[in-house]
Structure formats: structure tokens, C-alpha cells
C-alpha positions as CSV (number, residue, x, y, z in Angstrom):
1,M,15.5,23.2,-8.7
2,Q,15.7,26.1,-11.0
3,L,18.4,26.0,-13.6
4,P,20.5,29.1,-14.2
5,Q,19.6,31.2,-17.2
6,K,21.5,30.8,-20.4
7,T,23.4,33.9,-21.5
8,I,23.2,35.1,-25.1
9,L,25.5,37.6,-26.6
10,V,23.8,39.7,-29.3
11,I,26.3,41.3,-31.7
12,E,24.4,43.7,-33.9
13,D,25.2,47.2,-35.0
14,D,21.6,48.2,-35.8
15,P,20.1,49.4,-32.5
16,D,16.5,48.6,-33.6
17,V,17.3,45.0,-34.5
18,R,19.4,44.6,-31.4
19,R,16.5,45.8,-29.3
20,V,14.1,43.4,-30.9
21,L,16.5,40.4,-30.4
22,A,17.3,41.4,-26.8
23,S,13.7,41.9,-25.7
24,G,12.5,38.7,-27.4
25,L,15.3,36.6,-25.8
26,V,14.8,38.2,-22.4
27,A,11.0,37.5,-22.6
28,E,11.9,33.8,-23.1
29,G,14.0,33.7,-19.9
30,F,17.5,34.2,-21.4
31,T,20.1,36.6,-20.0
32,V,21.3,38.9,-22.8
33,T,24.4,41.0,-23.3
34,E,24.8,43.3,-26.3
35,A,27.6,44.5,-28.5
36,A,27.5,46.8,-31.5
37,S,31.0,46.2,-32.8
38,R,33.8,43.7,-32.9
39,E,35.8,45.5,-30.2
40,A,32.9,45.6,-27.8
41,A,32.1,41.9,-28.5
42,I,35.7,40.8,-27.8
43,K,35.8,42.8,-24.5
44,L,32.6,41.2,-23.4
45,L,33.8,37.7,-24.2
46,E,37.0,38.3,-22.3
47,R,35.0,39.3,-19.2
48,C,31.8,37.2,-19.3
49,P,31.2,33.6,-20.3
50,V,28.2,33.2,-22.7
51,D,26.3,30.1,-23.9
52,L,25.4,31.3,-27.5
53,I,26.2,34.2,-29.8
54,T,23.9,35.8,-32.4
55,L,26.0,37.7,-35.0
56,D,25.3,40.1,-37.8
57,I,28.0,39.7,-40.4
58,G,27.5,43.2,-41.6
59,L,29.0,45.1,-38.7
60,G,29.7,48.5,-40.3
61,S,33.4,48.7,-40.9
62,D,34.0,45.4,-39.1
63,D,34.0,42.0,-40.9
64,G,31.5,39.8,-39.2
65,L,32.6,36.6,-40.9
66,Q,36.2,37.2,-39.7
67,L,34.8,37.8,-36.2
68,A,32.9,34.5,-36.4
69,R,36.2,32.7,-37.3
70,E,38.0,34.5,-34.5
71,I,35.4,33.6,-31.9
72,R,35.4,30.0,-33.0
73,T,39.1,29.6,-32.4
74,T,38.8,30.8,-28.8
75,I,35.6,29.4,-27.4
76,N,33.2,26.6,-28.3
77,V,29.7,28.0,-28.2
78,P,27.0,28.0,-30.9
79,I,27.0,30.9,-33.3
80,L,23.8,32.0,-35.0
81,I,24.3,34.4,-37.9
82,I,21.4,36.9,-38.4
83,T,21.9,39.0,-41.4
84,G,20.3,40.8,-44.4
85,R,22.5,38.9,-46.8
86,A,20.1,36.3,-48.2
87,E,22.2,34.9,-51.1
88,P,23.0,31.1,-50.8
89,I,26.7,31.8,-51.1
90,E,26.6,34.1,-48.1
91,R,25.0,31.2,-46.1
92,V,27.8,28.9,-47.2
93,R,30.5,31.4,-46.3
94,G,28.9,31.9,-42.9
95,L,29.0,28.2,-42.1
96,E,32.5,27.9,-43.5
97,H,33.6,30.6,-41.0
98,G,32.4,28.7,-38.0
99,A,28.7,29.6,-37.7
100,D,26.2,26.8,-36.7
101,D,23.0,28.3,-38.3
102,Y,21.9,31.2,-40.4
103,V,18.8,33.4,-40.3
104,T,18.0,36.1,-42.8
105,K,16.4,39.5,-42.2
106,P,13.6,40.3,-41.9
107,F,13.0,37.6,-39.4
108,H,10.3,36.5,-37.0
109,I,11.5,36.5,-33.4
110,R,9.8,33.1,-32.8
111,E,12.1,31.6,-35.5
112,V,15.1,33.0,-33.8
113,I,14.0,31.7,-30.4
114,L,13.4,28.2,-31.9
115,R,16.9,28.1,-33.6
116,V,18.5,29.4,-30.4
117,R,16.9,26.6,-28.3
118,T,17.8,24.0,-30.9
119,L,21.4,25.0,-31.0
120,L,21.7,25.2,-27.2
121,G,20.2,21.7,-26.8
122,R,22.5,20.3,-29.5
123,Y,25.6,21.7,-27.8
124,D,24.5,20.6,-24.3
125,D,23.9,17.1,-25.5
126,S,27.2,16.9,-27.3
127,R,29.1,18.2,-24.2
128,E,27.4,15.9,-21.8
129,N,28.1,12.9,-24.0
130,Q,31.8,13.9,-24.2
131,R,32.2,14.5,-20.5
132,A,30.4,11.4,-19.5
133,T,33.2,9.3,-21.1
134,L,36.1,11.2,-19.5
135,D,38.1,9.7,-16.7
136,A,40.3,12.8,-16.2
137,Y,40.2,16.6,-16.7
138,S,43.2,18.9,-17.1
139,F,43.2,22.5,-16.1
140,D,45.8,25.2,-15.2
141,H,48.8,22.9,-14.8
142,A,46.9,20.1,-13.0
143,I,45.0,16.9,-13.8
144,L,42.0,15.5,-11.9
145,D,42.0,11.7,-12.2
146,L,38.5,10.6,-11.5
147,R,39.3,6.9,-11.6
148,R,42.0,7.2,-8.9
149,R,40.2,10.2,-7.2
150,V,43.4,12.3,-7.1
151,L,44.5,15.7,-8.2
152,R,48.0,15.8,-9.5
153,R,50.0,18.8,-10.7
154,L,51.9,18.5,-14.0
155,D,55.2,18.3,-12.1
156,G,53.9,15.1,-10.4
157,D,53.0,16.6,-7.0
158,V,49.7,15.4,-5.5
159,V,47.2,18.0,-4.2
160,E,45.5,16.5,-1.2
161,L,41.7,16.9,-1.6
162,T,38.8,15.6,0.4
163,E,36.1,13.5,-1.4
164,T,33.8,16.5,-1.2
165,E,36.4,18.8,-2.7
166,I,37.0,16.2,-5.5
167,R,33.3,16.1,-6.3
168,L,33.0,19.8,-6.2
169,L,36.0,20.2,-8.6
170,E,34.5,17.5,-10.8
171,L,31.3,19.4,-11.1
172,F,33.1,22.6,-12.1
173,L,35.2,20.8,-14.6
174,R,32.2,19.1,-16.2
175,H,30.6,22.6,-16.6
176,P,33.4,25.0,-17.4
177,S,32.3,28.7,-18.0
178,R,28.8,27.9,-16.9
179,V,27.4,29.7,-13.8
180,L,26.3,27.1,-11.3
181,S,23.8,28.2,-8.7
182,R,24.2,27.4,-5.1
183,D,21.1,25.2,-5.4
184,E,22.7,23.1,-8.1
185,I,26.0,22.7,-6.3
186,N,24.4,21.8,-2.9
187,T,22.0,19.4,-4.5
188,F,24.9,17.7,-6.4
189,L,27.0,17.4,-3.2
190,R,24.3,16.6,-0.7
191,G,21.1,15.7,-2.5
192,R,18.1,17.2,-0.8
193,D,19.6,17.3,2.7
194,W,20.6,20.9,2.9
195,S,19.1,24.3,3.9
196,P,19.2,27.5,1.9
197,L,20.6,29.2,5.0
198,D,23.5,26.7,5.2
199,R,26.8,28.3,4.4
200,T,28.9,25.1,4.4
201,L,29.4,25.4,0.7
202,D,31.3,28.7,1.1
203,G,33.8,26.8,3.3
204,H,34.2,24.1,0.8
205,I,34.8,26.7,-2.0
206,A,37.3,28.6,0.2
207,R,39.3,25.5,1.0
208,L,39.3,24.3,-2.6
209,R,40.5,27.7,-3.8
210,R,43.4,27.6,-1.3
211,K,44.5,24.3,-2.7
212,I,44.2,25.0,-6.5
213,E,44.5,28.8,-6.9
214,P,47.9,30.5,-6.8
215,L,46.3,33.5,-5.1
216,S,43.2,32.4,-3.4
217,D,42.4,35.9,-2.3
218,T,42.1,37.0,-5.9
219,P,40.8,33.7,-7.5
220,H,40.9,33.3,-11.3
221,L,39.6,29.7,-11.5
222,I,36.6,29.6,-9.3
223,K,34.8,33.0,-9.4
224,S,31.8,34.1,-7.3
225,V,28.7,35.3,-9.2
226,R,26.9,37.7,-6.8
227,G,23.4,36.5,-6.0
228,V,23.7,33.3,-8.0
229,G,26.6,31.0,-7.2
230,Y,30.0,30.2,-8.8
231,V,31.6,29.8,-12.2
232,F,34.8,27.8,-13.1
233,C,37.0,29.8,-15.6
234,G,39.9,27.4,-16.0
């Protein structure tokens, strides 16, 4: 089973540096989105989930350190600062503003790749350890109780789900904002006993949407990712 690519957001106002970072990351199998300013970065983050951010703290008229703090208050992804400011105090300031690691320019792309992989592995391990201990997940005015195998709205009403729908929702809640491929979802639900031509999954998704989405025709929780699978945005 091939795992979906991790998505890296490169925030860098120098087009040459941005090109080096993007091409190096793509060559290593990552999906890359790019932003040259704070405004462009915020718009991308509102629209597309990412797994890691590289950030230049010298973004022209924008304050990269303030942007790091702003990002940290909204999403929990690793932030790797890549900047020409080599003074030790700048490294400290970057870490204080929410960055996880710090690389100075000029850099070797292999060092950046190594630090990216290390940060992603650290975050993945931390998230899996946290989720493995959870008996319940809350989202969008509802709580999935895994011990009792029941979905209950905050007003107390129970949402009737089949066991397959509970397992499907559990998978999404364990991996929020991560694009899950059809292969991953089908393997989780049915093991190896499924065919790539089988469209049963689409039916499960449609029924689950009708039960948990206010407007299932325009879903905001379970979104389709063309050619890949689905992502849970709750």
C-alpha cells in the first residue's frame, strides 16, 4: 500500500530560494505548495491542509516571526525556519515564536530534507501516541465514544451509525486534515479483501455524510480529494 504524500508549504519571498526548496522537496516525494507573503500563506492554509511549513522570517515587509506565532495558534504542524539570520538570539526568538527547528542560509538541501523528515517523524509519533490512548473524539458539536461505539450530539441525541460507519469515522478522526487514499481506507475497513474497482466505499462515505453533515450535498467535514481519496476537515 502506497502512503499519501506529505504536503509541505514553503513560505519564502526569494524566488530563487523558493525554487531550490520546492524542487528539492518534490524530488524527495513531497507535495509542495508555495507562498511568497504572509497573505498568500494564510489563504493557502485556509484552503489546503499541510503537514509541515518551512518559513523565512525575513518576508519583506511582513514579520515572519509573528506569522510563525499566528500559525502556531491555529494549526499544529511542524515549522522549520530557514533564514539568513544566523545570530544565536535569532534562533532563540524563532523557537520562542513557535518554530520547531532552525536552518540558516546558505543551506544544503540535504540538510533541509533531513530536518523535514525528522520533524515529520517526531510529530507523527507524538500524534499516534496521543490518539492511541483516546476513547472519544469530539468534532463539530458531536462526540464519538469508541468504548460504547456510539456517536452522540452535544444536545444528547444519538446518531445511528453502522459499525462500518463508526470505523470509518474513527479513521478520519484519528487522522484529521490528512488526505487518506482510497487504498488506505479500504484496507482499514476490509483488509485485503477488496478490489480497486469496488465503489462500495463511496456509498459508505455518502451515508456517513448524510448523518453527520448539515448539508451533505456541500460537505465541509468529509471532503473528496480528486484522484486520491478523502480528507476530514472537522
